[in-house]
LOTORSE-15331 format. One line per 3 residues: number of its first residue (from 1); their letters; for each residue x, z, y of C-alpha. Coordinates in steps of 0.05 Angstrom, whole numbers, always signed. Layout:
N
NUM> A> X Z Y ~ ...
! end
This chain:
462
1> MKN> -1606 +2783 -1746 ~ -1661 +2739 -1704 ~ -1652 +2784 -1645
4> LFL> -1581 +2771 -1645 ~ -1591 +2697 -1648 ~ -1639 +2700 -1589
7> LIF> -1595 +2736 -1546 ~ -1535 +2689 -1561 ~ -1583 +2629 -1548
10> AFF> -1604 +2661 -1480 ~ -1530 +2680 -1460 ~ -1512 +2601 -1479
13> LLT> -1568 +2576 -1436 ~ -1552 +2621 -1371 ~ -1478 +2608 -1375
16> NCF> -1492 +2532 -1379 ~ -1539 +2532 -1316 ~ -1491 +2574 -1281
19> AQS> -1438 +2527 -1297 ~ -1482 +2465 -1275 ~ -1505 +2500 -1216
22> KKG> -1428 +2500 -1195 ~ -1415 +2429 -1202 ~ -1431 +2412 -1129
25> GIS> -1378 +2459 -1105 ~ -1314 +2444 -1081 ~ -1267 +2451 -1144
28> DDN> -1192 +2462 -1146 ~ -1177 +2388 -1155 ~ -1228 +2370 -1100
31> LKN> -1195 +2417 -1054 ~ -1126 +2388 -1071 ~ -1149 +2317 -1060
34> IIS> -1179 +2335 -987 ~ -1117 +2373 -965 ~ -1068 +2314 -991
37> SYK> -1108 +2266 -949 ~ -1083 +2297 -890 ~ -1013 +2268 -884
40> KTS> -985 +2311 -828 ~ -944 +2256 -796 ~ -914 +2268 -731
43> ADK> -976 +2230 -696 ~ -1025 +2281 -732 ~ -981 +2339 -709
46> ALQ> -983 +2318 -638 ~ -1059 +2304 -642 ~ -1069 +2375 -668
49> NAI> -1031 +2403 -613 ~ -1066 +2367 -562 ~ -1140 +2371 -589
52> SSG> -1136 +2446 -608 ~ -1115 +2466 -535 ~ -1158 +2416 -496
55> ELK> -1227 +2400 -483 ~ -1250 +2345 -525 ~ -1291 +2308 -476
58> KLA> -1235 +2303 -430 ~ -1188 +2279 -487 ~ -1239 +2228 -508
61> LNR> -1255 +2200 -440 ~ -1250 +2128 -437 ~ -1213 +2117 -369
64> QNL> -1214 +2040 -371 ~ -1289 +2046 -373 ~ -1287 +2074 -299
67> LNR> -1255 +2013 -274 ~ -1295 +1959 -234 ~ -1356 +2001 -230
70> DNF> -1396 +2002 -167 ~ -1459 +2048 -145 ~ -1499 +1992 -116
73> FSN> -1570 +1969 -139 ~ -1604 +1904 -126 ~ -1674 +1936 -123
76> RVK> -1689 +2011 -104 ~ -1751 +2050 -92 ~ -1750 +2092 -26
79> SRG> -1740 +2166 -39 ~ -1710 +2219 +2 ~ -1684 +2295 -21
82> ISD> -1663 +2318 -87 ~ -1703 +2371 -122 ~ -1667 +2426 -166
85> QKS> -1698 +2460 -226 ~ -1643 +2511 -229 ~ -1641 +2549 -295
88> SGR> -1709 +2527 -323 ~ -1739 +2478 -369 ~ -1783 +2447 -315
91> CWL> -1751 +2377 -311 ~ -1820 +2346 -336 ~ -1857 +2376 -279
94> FTG> -1802 +2357 -226 ~ -1801 +2284 -252 ~ -1877 +2274 -254
97> LNV> -1881 +2304 -184 ~ -1825 +2265 -156 ~ -1860 +2202 -184
100> MRA> -1917 +2223 -134 ~ -1865 +2250 -78 ~ -1837 +2179 -72
103> KVI> -1908 +2152 -63 ~ -1919 +2205 -7 ~ -1853 +2198 +29
106> SKY> -1863 +2119 +33 ~ -1937 +2127 +54 ~ -1926 +2177 +114
109> NLS> -1853 +2159 +134 ~ -1828 +2226 +119 ~ -1757 +2244 +123
112> DFQ> -1764 +2290 +65 ~ -1819 +2325 +28 ~ -1827 +2365 -34
115> FSQ> -1885 +2392 -73 ~ -1888 +2463 -97 ~ -1864 +2464 -170
118> SYS> -1882 +2542 -174 ~ -1953 +2527 -156 ~ -1961 +2477 -214
121> FFW> -1917 +2516 -261 ~ -1968 +2582 -250 ~ -2021 +2543 -275
124> DQL> -1983 +2511 -332 ~ -1962 +2579 -359 ~ -2032 +2609 -355
127> EKS> -2064 +2545 -387 ~ -2013 +2548 -443 ~ -2030 +2618 -453
130> NLF> -2100 +2603 -462 ~ -2084 +2545 -508 ~ -2041 +2592 -554
133> LQE> -2096 +2643 -563 ~ -2154 +2596 -564 ~ -2117 +2557 -623
136> VIE> -2107 +2628 -659 ~ -2175 +2641 -658 ~ -2194 +2567 -684
139> TKD> -2141 +2581 -742 ~ -2165 +2653 -757 ~ -2182 +2629 -830
142> KPL> -2119 +2600 -849 ~ -2061 +2646 -874 ~ -2003 +2665 -829
145> DDK> -1959 +2620 -874 ~ -1999 +2559 -859 ~ -1953 +2506 -827
148> KVE> -2002 +2499 -762 ~ -2001 +2571 -755 ~ -1930 +2584 -766
151> WLF> -1914 +2532 -714 ~ -1962 +2566 -665 ~ -1929 +2634 -672
154> KNP> -1858 +2598 -663 ~ -1879 +2564 -601 ~ -1934 +2607 -565
157> IGD> -1905 +2577 -497 ~ -1848 +2551 -462 ~ -1831 +2518 -395
160> GGQ> -1815 +2448 -424 ~ -1869 +2395 -425 ~ -1884 +2322 -414
163> WTG> -1920 +2275 -373 ~ -1993 +2297 -395 ~ -1984 +2363 -374
166> VVN> -1967 +2340 -300 ~ -2031 +2300 -303 ~ -2081 +2354 -331
169> ITQ> -2051 +2408 -287 ~ -2056 +2366 -226 ~ -2123 +2337 -239
172> KYG> -2153 +2410 -251 ~ -2114 +2452 -199 ~ -2091 +2401 -147
175> LVP> -2021 +2406 -113 ~ -1994 +2439 -50 ~ -1929 +2430 -10
178> ADV> -1864 +2466 -24 ~ -1871 +2510 +34 ~ -1937 +2533 +17
181> MPE> -1911 +2564 -44 ~ -1838 +2568 -50 ~ -1793 +2575 -108
184> SKN> -1785 +2646 -130 ~ -1724 +2673 -169 ~ -1764 +2676 -234
187> AEN> -1781 +2602 -222 ~ -1712 +2583 -224 ~ -1694 +2628 -275
190> TSV> -1753 +2626 -325 ~ -1724 +2654 -389 ~ -1740 +2728 -385
193> MSS> -1812 +2715 -353 ~ -1826 +2665 -413 ~ -1795 +2714 -465
196> LIA> -1842 +2768 -446 ~ -1903 +2724 -445 ~ -1883 +2701 -511
199> FKL> -1879 +2767 -535 ~ -1950 +2785 -504 ~ -1980 +2724 -535
202> REA> -1952 +2737 -605 ~ -1974 +2811 -604 ~ -2044 +2787 -583
205> GLQ> -2048 +2732 -632 ~ -2039 +2784 -685 ~ -2090 +2829 -658
208> LRD> -2142 +2770 -650 ~ -2128 +2751 -727 ~ -2136 +2825 -743
211> MAA> -2201 +2828 -708 ~ -2224 +2762 -740 ~ -2207 +2792 -810
214> KAQ> -2255 +2848 -797 ~ -2310 +2804 -783 ~ -2308 +2812 -710
217> KAE> -2361 +2763 -666 ~ -2340 +2707 -629 ~ -2360 +2741 -560
220> VLN> -2309 +2799 -581 ~ -2249 +2756 -592 ~ -2266 +2714 -530
223> NKK> -2270 +2782 -487 ~ -2202 +2798 -518 ~ -2174 +2734 -499
226> TEV> -2197 +2738 -429 ~ -2167 +2813 -424 ~ -2098 +2784 -449
229> LSE> -2103 +2724 -399 ~ -2115 +2773 -342 ~ -2048 +2811 -362
232> IYK> -2014 +2750 -365 ~ -2042 +2726 -297 ~ -2012 +2792 -266
235> ILV> -1944 +2778 -295 ~ -1944 +2710 -266 ~ -1966 +2732 -195
238> YSL> -1912 +2786 -195 ~ -1861 +2732 -223 ~ -1882 +2670 -183
241> GEP> -1927 +2691 -125 ~ -2004 +2685 -120 ~ -2023 +2614 -113
244> PAE> -2064 +2598 -47 ~ -2136 +2580 -51 ~ -2130 +2548 +13
247> FVW> -2079 +2535 +69 ~ -2065 +2503 +136 ~ -2012 +2452 +138
250> RYK> -1981 +2394 +181 ~ -1920 +2350 +175 ~ -1868 +2315 +221
253> DAS> -1853 +2241 +201 ~ -1783 +2213 +202 ~ -1796 +2181 +275
256> GNL> -1810 +2255 +302 ~ -1890 +2249 +300 ~ -1924 +2314 +291
259> SEA> -1987 +2309 +250 ~ -2049 +2351 +265 ~ -2057 +2415 +225
262> KKY> -2112 +2409 +174 ~ -2144 +2462 +126 ~ -2136 +2439 +50
265> TPK> -2150 +2474 -15 ~ -2101 +2451 -68 ~ -2144 +2401 -97
268> SFY> -2169 +2375 -27 ~ -2096 +2361 -14 ~ -2084 +2329 -76
271> NDF> -2144 +2283 -67 ~ -2139 +2267 +12 ~ -2069 +2273 +24
274> VNV> -2037 +2252 -40 ~ -2085 +2208 -69 ~ -2047 +2180 -131
277> DLS> -2096 +2167 -190 ~ -2058 +2192 -246 ~ -2110 +2163 -293
280> GYV> -2080 +2096 -281 ~ -2015 +2107 -326 ~ -1997 +2099 -396
283> MFM> -1935 +2127 -438 ~ -1892 +2079 -478 ~ -1845 +2101 -531
286> NDP> -1789 +2066 -557 ~ -1782 +2095 -633 ~ -1755 +2042 -679
289> SRP> -1764 +2092 -738 ~ -1837 +2074 -733 ~ -1882 +2012 -732
292> FYK> -1886 +1982 -657 ~ -1947 +1957 -626 ~ -1984 +2022 -654
295> LYE> -2019 +2079 -615 ~ -1995 +2149 -629 ~ -2020 +2216 -616
298> IEF> -1985 +2286 -625 ~ -2029 +2335 -647 ~ -2038 +2401 -605
301> DRH> -1983 +2375 -556 ~ -2018 +2386 -491 ~ -2016 +2435 -432
304> TYD> -2087 +2455 -431 ~ -2140 +2469 -482 ~ -2190 +2421 -450
307> GDN> -2139 +2373 -427 ~ -2106 +2309 -470 ~ -2060 +2305 -524
310> WKY> -1994 +2272 -518 ~ -2010 +2192 -527 ~ -1966 +2136 -527
313> INL> -1957 +2061 -545 ~ -1894 +2047 -587 ~ -1859 +1988 -563
316> PVE> -1793 +1946 -571 ~ -1742 +1967 -518 ~ -1738 +1900 -486
319> EIK> -1815 +1898 -473 ~ -1811 +1967 -437 ~ -1753 +1943 -394
322> KFA> -1801 +1889 -364 ~ -1853 +1940 -348 ~ -1799 +1984 -311
325> IAS> -1767 +1928 -274 ~ -1843 +1904 -248 ~ -1854 +1970 -227
328> ILD> -1786 +1982 -190 ~ -1790 +1914 -154 ~ -1862 +1941 -125
331> SNA> -1830 +2000 -102 ~ -1861 +2048 -156 ~ -1821 +2102 -183
334> LYF> -1827 +2117 -261 ~ -1828 +2181 -307 ~ -1770 +2168 -351
337> SCD> -1746 +2214 -413 ~ -1685 +2210 -457 ~ -1627 +2243 -492
340> VGK> -1592 +2257 -431 ~ -1532 +2296 -471 ~ -1508 +2237 -503
343> QLN> -1445 +2202 -475 ~ -1461 +2233 -408 ~ -1404 +2238 -358
346> SEK> -1435 +2292 -314 ~ -1380 +2293 -263 ~ -1384 +2225 -247
349> GIL> -1461 +2221 -255 ~ -1451 +2162 -311 ~ -1492 +2146 -375
352> DVN> -1453 +2096 -416 ~ -1446 +2088 -496 ~ -1370 +2079 -477
355> NYD> -1359 +2139 -438 ~ -1321 +2174 -492 ~ -1281 +2149 -551
358> YES> -1286 +2202 -606 ~ -1274 +2153 -662 ~ -1200 +2139 -635
361> LFG> -1188 +2210 -619 ~ -1204 +2239 -692 ~ -1192 +2170 -728
364> TKF> -1267 +2168 -757 ~ -1331 +2132 -747 ~ -1394 +2158 -716
367> GMN> -1443 +2099 -735 ~ -1515 +2111 -739 ~ -1562 +2073 -702
370> KTQ> -1624 +2097 -664 ~ -1672 +2093 -724 ~ -1624 +2136 -764
373> RIQ> -1608 +2185 -711 ~ -1683 +2202 -700 ~ -1696 +2206 -774
376> TFE> -1639 +2260 -780 ~ -1653 +2297 -718 ~ -1592 +2275 -687
379> SSS> -1628 +2249 -627 ~ -1689 +2264 -589 ~ -1716 +2258 -515
382> SHG> -1688 +2322 -487 ~ -1695 +2310 -406 ~ -1740 +2278 -359
385> MTL> -1720 +2241 -301 ~ -1750 +2197 -244 ~ -1730 +2120 -253
388> VAV> -1719 +2093 -184 ~ -1669 +2032 -184 ~ -1646 +1975 -223
391> DLK> -1587 +1925 -214 ~ -1609 +1855 -236 ~ -1565 +1794 -246
394> AGK> -1599 +1730 -261 ~ -1660 +1769 -276 ~ -1629 +1815 -331
397> PQK> -1617 +1889 -319 ~ -1544 +1911 -308 ~ -1554 +1987 -295
400> WLL> -1604 +2038 -272 ~ -1610 +2094 -229 ~ -1643 +2162 -246
403> ENS> -1662 +2210 -194 ~ -1646 +2278 -227 ~ -1668 +2348 -219
406> WGM> -1605 +2383 -223 ~ -1583 +2389 -149 ~ -1531 +2351 -122
409> SGF> -1493 +2342 -186 ~ -1472 +2275 -212 ~ -1475 +2213 -168
412> EGH> -1508 +2244 -103 ~ -1561 +2275 -148 ~ -1574 +2218 -189
415> LIM> -1548 +2191 -258 ~ -1527 +2116 -265 ~ -1548 +2090 -331
418> TDQ> -1521 +2020 -366 ~ -1572 +1977 -394 ~ -1538 +1988 -468
421> WFE> -1550 +2069 -456 ~ -1619 +2052 -437 ~ -1629 +2015 -505
424> EYM> -1602 +2073 -545 ~ -1624 +2136 -512 ~ -1685 +2120 -473
427> FRL> -1749 +2146 -511 ~ -1808 +2152 -460 ~ -1830 +2113 -399
430> VVN> -1892 +2124 -360 ~ -1921 +2064 -327 ~ -1978 +2044 -280
433> KKY> -2024 +2002 -324 ~ -2025 +1945 -265 ~ -1950 +1927 -289
436> VPA> -1969 +1924 -361 ~ -2004 +1861 -396 ~ -2070 +1860 -419
439> DVL> -2057 +1850 -494 ~ -2008 +1907 -493 ~ -2061 +1955 -462
442> KIL> -2117 +1933 -517 ~ -2073 +1975 -560 ~ -2103 +2030 -528
445> EQK> -2165 +2014 -560 ~ -2133 +2031 -629 ~ -2149 +2093 -665
448> ALV> -2091 +2129 -656 ~ -2044 +2150 -715 ~ -2040 +2228 -707
451> LPP> -1970 +2260 -716 ~ -1960 +2337 -723 ~ -1926 +2373 -668
454> WDP> -1864 +2392 -707 ~ -1847 +2316 -725 ~ -1773 +2307 -709
457> MFS> -1789 +2260 -651 ~ -1831 +2303 -605 ~ -1794 +2354 -567
460> NEE> -1817 +2373 -501 ~ -1770 +2354 -443 ~ -1730 +2414 -406
! end
C-alpha cells in the first residue's frame, strides 16, 4: 500500500511539473488571439502581396531622404586611389595602411600609391598562429571546457583584426609597396586558406595538450610549436608568396619626376620612406553601455604574442567628434570602425539612419537605443574604414566621408555618413595624440579595466 501511494505521488509530481513546463508555450487561446490580431484588410492584403514578392530594402527605401543631398565636403584629406579587400576580412589592415598611405601620397606628391596588404597579412597569419599555440601551452592545465580554452579553440585564427594589429605587425616586420609583393588569389579570397590553417592549429593544439598531460618538458612543447609554425609558414608561402627580405624600388611623382632606385629592407622602407610614428596614436570607443572616461583592455585580443592587447578610452561621442574634426582639418586621415550594415544604401554609398523605413512597411516599432543594441548583441563594430572628410556648417558636422576598401562601389569607392548615423553606429576611432587634450590623455595612466575577448562589444573588423 505504501509503495502504491509513493508511485501515485511521484506520478502527480511528474505530471504537475510537465504541466508547469508547458505554461510558456503558445496555447490554443494564445494562438487564436495572435491570429485574430491580423485583420486581413485590403491594405494588409496589398502589403502581403508586395512584401512577399519584393526585396525588403527596396520596399522600405525612403526616397524623400535622397532629395536635396550633395556630395561636397568643406574639409577633406588628400588621398588617391581606392583599395579593394575583395573576398577577405582584411578591412582592418586596409584601413590602417590607408591612414599611412594618405600621408605618403601627400609627402611625396604621388598620383597613386598602395602598400602590400599581402606582405603584412602574411606575417599577421603567422603571428596569430604562434599566439594561439603559445596560449594553448600556457593554458595546458585548464580543462578543455574552461571558458578561455574553449574560446581559443573556437577562434584559433581569422583574417579579421583591429588597429593594434596594424601597429604591431608594422613595427615588427616593416612594410613594402604593393608591386614588391602583389595580391594573390588566396589573399583576395582567404576563406579556404584560413580554414585549413585553423584545422592545423586545432589539431596541433590538441597534440600539445596531450603532450603536456604526459608531462613532456617545456622544450619539447616549444619544439612541437616550431614544427607546426614551419608547416604553416609553408602554407602561407604557397598561398600568398614569399615575403621579400630586401628589394630595390623607385617611384614617379605626380609631376613625372622619377626618384633614384634604392635598396630597402621592409623595416628600412617603413622607417626611412614611410616614417609614420604609430606609437603616437590612441584608440577611442563610444560604448554607452559602460562608464565613460575609463581605460579598457581586451584580454588576449592582439595579433602577436609579444604585442599589445587592444586598449581604448571610452568617451561620449561628441568628444570623439572633436578629435576627428581637428585631425581632418590638419589633413590627417583616421582609422574608423562601425556597424556598417545598419541602414546602408550600398548603391548610393550612403549611411543614414533614415535610409529605410521598416516601421511604416510593417506597422511596428524598432526602438532600441545604442546602449540596448550593444547589450543585446544587436549592434557591434563590423567594418573598418578610413575617415577622410567632414562637411562643417557653423563649426558643426553635417556629414562625413569614409574611404572604403570595397573597390569602386558606393560613392566613388567611398561611403557618405550623416552625423546622426555617426552617433548611432560609430564605435572606434584612432586619433593621433596631438589632437587630444591633455586631460583626456591622462586617462591612459589609469589601470585598465580588463574585459574578456568574448565580450559582446568586441568583434574584430572584417
